N, C-alpha and C positions, 0 to 999 in steps of 0.2 A: 281688392276682392275681385276674384273671379266670378263670372256669372255662367250658368249653363241651362240650356234648354231642357223643359220639362216635357218629357216624353214626346209624343206626336202632336206638339202644340208650338205655338210661337212665343210662349211665355219664358222669359229668362229669370232665374232665381239665382240668390247669391249662394256660394257653396257652403256658407255657414248660415244657419238661421237661428232666431230666438226662440226657445222654448219657454213655456208659462205655466208649467204644471204647479210651481210654487207660488205663483201670484195669489195673493189673498188666502193662502192656505189656512185654515184653523182647524181646531179639534182634532180628530184622528188624522186627518189629511195632512194637517200641519206637522204632526209627529214625524210623518214619513217624508214629506217634501220640504219642510221649512216654511217660512212664512216672509212673503215680500209684500210690504204695502204699497199704497200708492205712489208715495216718493221714491221708494226703490224701483218700482216698475218704470217710473218715468226716466230715472238715471240709466236703467238697464237698456231701454229703447233708444235714449239718446245717443249712449256709447256705441250701440250696435249700428245705429244709422251713420254716426261718425266715422265708422270703419267700413260703410258699404254695405251692409247687412240690408236686404229689402223684403224679407219675409218673416213674419212671426207666426208661431204655431201655437194654437189652443184647441179647447175642446169644451163642449156644454157642460161636462161633469167636473172639470177641474175646479176644485174647491167650491163644489155646489154652485157653479156657474159665476163665482166670484171672478174668476181669471178673466172671462170675457167682458165683465162689467168694467173691471180696472183698465183692461186696454182699450176699451171704447172711451173711457173717461180721459185718458191720456191722448189717444189719437185724435179725440175731437178738438184738441188745443191748436190744430194746424198741422199734424204730422200724417193724417190719413193718406194722402196722395204720395207719399214716400215709401210706404211700406204696404206689401201684399199681406192679406190676412188668411191664414188657413185655419178652419175650424172643424170640429169632428162630431159625430152623431151616432148613438146606437144604445149607450149603457143606461141604466135606469135613472130617471130624473124625478120619480116619484113612486107611490104605492100602487098606481091604478094598474090595470091590465094592458092598457095601451101606453103606458109611461115608459116603455123601453122598446127596443128592436128596430127594424128597418121598414116598417110597413109605410105605405103612403102617408097614412093619418100621422104616424110619429115623424116621419121625415119631414113633412112640410110644416107641421106645427112647431117643430124643434127650430128648423131653419129661420122661421119668423121670429121666434123667441131670441135666437142668437143675433140676428141683425139688429133687434132693439137694445140687446145689451152692449153690441159692439157700437152702436150709434152709427151705423153705415147703411147704405142702401143695398150692397152687394158683398157677398163673401167671395174672395177671389178664388180660393181652392177649398171645396167642401168634401170631406172624406167620410165614408163610413168607417166607425171606429173598430168594429169587429165583426165577424161572420154572425149571420142570423138564420139558422137552419130552418126555422118555422115561417119564414116569409118567403114566398116565390121570388126568385131573383129578377123575373120580369116585372114584378110590381115596384121593386127597388129601383131598377134602372129607370122605368118609366117616370117615377116620381122625381129622381135626380134630373132626367132630361127635362121635365117640366119645369123645375127650378131654373134650370139654365135658359130656357126658352122665355121664362117670364122676367129674366134679368135679375134675379135673386142671387144666383150662384155663376160664376164664370167657368170653372174647370171643376172636374170631380176626380176623386181617388178613393183608394180603400187603404185599410189598415189591418195588419194581422190576418190577413187571408192566407190560406195555404195555395199552393199552385192550381189545383184543380177548381177551386172556388174562383181564383182570378181568372182562368181560362174561360170557365163557364159564363161569367159576367161578361167578358169581352166577346165572346161568341154571341151571346144575346144582343149586346149592343151593335154589333156589326150587322146582324141578320135583320134587326129591326131599325136600322139606320138611326140609332139613338146615340146620345154622348156616350163616350167610352173613358174608362179611367186613363189619366195621363201619368199618375204617379201612384206608387204603393209605398205606404210608411211603415217601415219595418224595423225590428230589433235586429241589429247586426253590429258586431265588434270582434275584436281580436279573440274575445273569449267566447263568442257564439257566432260561428260561421255557417249555421245550418241552412241559411238563405242561399248558399252557393250550390246547392244540390238542385234546385228546381226554381225558386224564385228569382234569381238573378238571370240564369239562362232564358227564362220564360219572358222576363222584361226586356231583355236585349232582343229577342225574336219578335216581341209584340210591341216595342216601343213604348213601355212603362217604366219611368224612371224611379229611382229609390230616393225616398226621404228617411233618413235613419235616426231612429230615436233610441236613446240610452247608449250612447256610443262608448262610454266608459263603464258599461256593465254595471250600472247602479252605484258606480264609485269605486269598484274592486280594481280598475285599471288606472286610478288616479296616481298610483305611485305611493300613495301615503300608507298603504297597507302592504305587508309582506308577510312571508310564512312565520315570521319572528314577531309579528305585531298584529294585533287586532283592533277594529274600529271600536271605541267607547262612545261615541255621539254619532247621531245620523241614523238613517233609515236601517243601515245594516246592522247596528248595535241593538235594535229592537225586533230583529228577526224578518225583514222584510224578504219576501220569497222571490222577487224579480231582480236579475235572472236566477234560475236555478243552477248550482254549480254541481256538476256531476263528478268533476275530476279535480280536487283541489290542488293536488301537486302540479298538474298541468297549468292551473291558474297561476300559481306562484312562479312556475317557470317563465311564463309569458310576462309577468310583471318584473321579474329579473331582467329579461331582455329589454323591456320597455325603459327601465331605469338606465340600463347600460347605453342604449340608443340616445337617450335624452341627455345623459352626461356628455356624449360626444357633440351635441349640439348646442349645449348649454341652454337646454328647454326643459320643459316638464314631461313626465310621462303621460299626462293628458294631452297635451300638444302633439306628442307623437302618435298616440292612439287615434286622435282624429285625424292627423295628417295621413297615416296608413290608409283609413276609410276613404280619403279624398282620392286616392289613386286606384280604388276597386272599381270594376265595370258598372256602369248604369248609375252611380252615385250622383245625383244632383245636388242634394244639400245635406248637411249633417246638423240635425238639431242639437244646440248646446243650451244648457241651462246652468244657473247657478244661484246659490243662497245670497251672493253678494256681488256687487260690482266688480270687485277685484278678481273674482272667478271667471266672470264674463270677459273682462280685459284679458286675462291670461289665455283663455281658450281662443279668443279672436286670433291670437298669434299664430295659430295652427294653419290658417290660411295662407300664411307665407312661409311656412316651414318647408323646406325641401329635403326629403329624404334621399339618400343615395341608393344605387341598385343593391349594395350590400346590406343596406339598412333594412331595406324591404324584404330581401331574401332571408334575413336572419329572424324578421318577425313572421313571415310566412311559414318558416321551418317550425318555428317552436309553437304555433298556435293551427298548424295544419289538421284539418279533420281526416278521419279514416273515411275511405270511400265506401258507401253503402251499395247494396245490390239496387238495381242493375248497373250502377256505374263502374264498379270494379270490373265487371264483365265487359263492358263496353271499352273500359281502357285497355284491356287485353285483347280484344277480338275485333273491334269497330274502329280502330286507329286509322285505318286507310279510308273511311268513309264519314269522319265526324266533320260537322259544320262549324260554323264560327260561334254560333250560340253555345254548342257542346263544349267548345274549347274555354269558355269561361270558367268552367268546372275542371275539365278533364286535362288541360295542358300541362300542368306541373306533374302529372301522374303518368303521362305516356311514356312507354319504354322502360318503366320501373318495376322491379320486383315489389310488390305492395306489401308482402309479408316480411320484407328484410327489416332489421332493426335500423333505425334513423340513428345516424352518428352525427 
């Protein structure tokens, strides 16, 4: 297992981490994510530890907090010092007016509740789960800084922020000498490369690493589904909306290439999709999840899958996004003055006619 430094910190995380959205899932949540009970949680954690995984990701809203409780139950048996815990806060946990958001009140209260459920004294990485446009960022950053200074949290991060949200937060942290985000947990995959426009260049420039959620696009990139077959079980069969698919033909073209590359390596499409992400800029760890230990064991093999330059070029080409403005203008007119952060996006497009048909 490879370990990468998380942002501007000294913390090392495994390139694959264990996701827990399906731990303890019941009711409507279980219909979307499946259900893994305490025995399954223990097996998934032990298998991950045996393969060198040192990070588990959860959130206070996963399965109405049951995910955190199950993780705490398992780690209390002597595994806590072998595994970093990442949790998240923002979404509703009740019907009250202060039971959601990123206010000081909600942040501190929910951090303390998560600590109790996780049966630990400190959360290693605490992430705000989504943007809150009704709470001043200064209040959110100050509350997170307080949690770090009081020893309840070690590092902070954000999730699902836009680039201006993230940059504003970093500016506040720097100007007030408070803790800054070391990571951003984002949706990123061969099917959804929007993060390359701004989030990845910003992360490169500001030292904010990526933790990637849903690397298989909610299962669409698993290789199980093609243009000639549709899911009959799982979240996609019941109309789950994440991620939105805007171009089905492009999705199936990506899946075709994934399956071709996988066949060459005697691997699975899932393994190839994850391995592709591991060679992208600023990716510190890809969060993998599974309904079964077999899925976890299979995905873990992605850490040792080495894609050739031709493999990567083929995957890049079939999934390449169109340049939005102002990036196409920069590609045409600013190539003599682009910086290294700019090149994380623009490098493949420089010197090309962006309107020419792709062959």
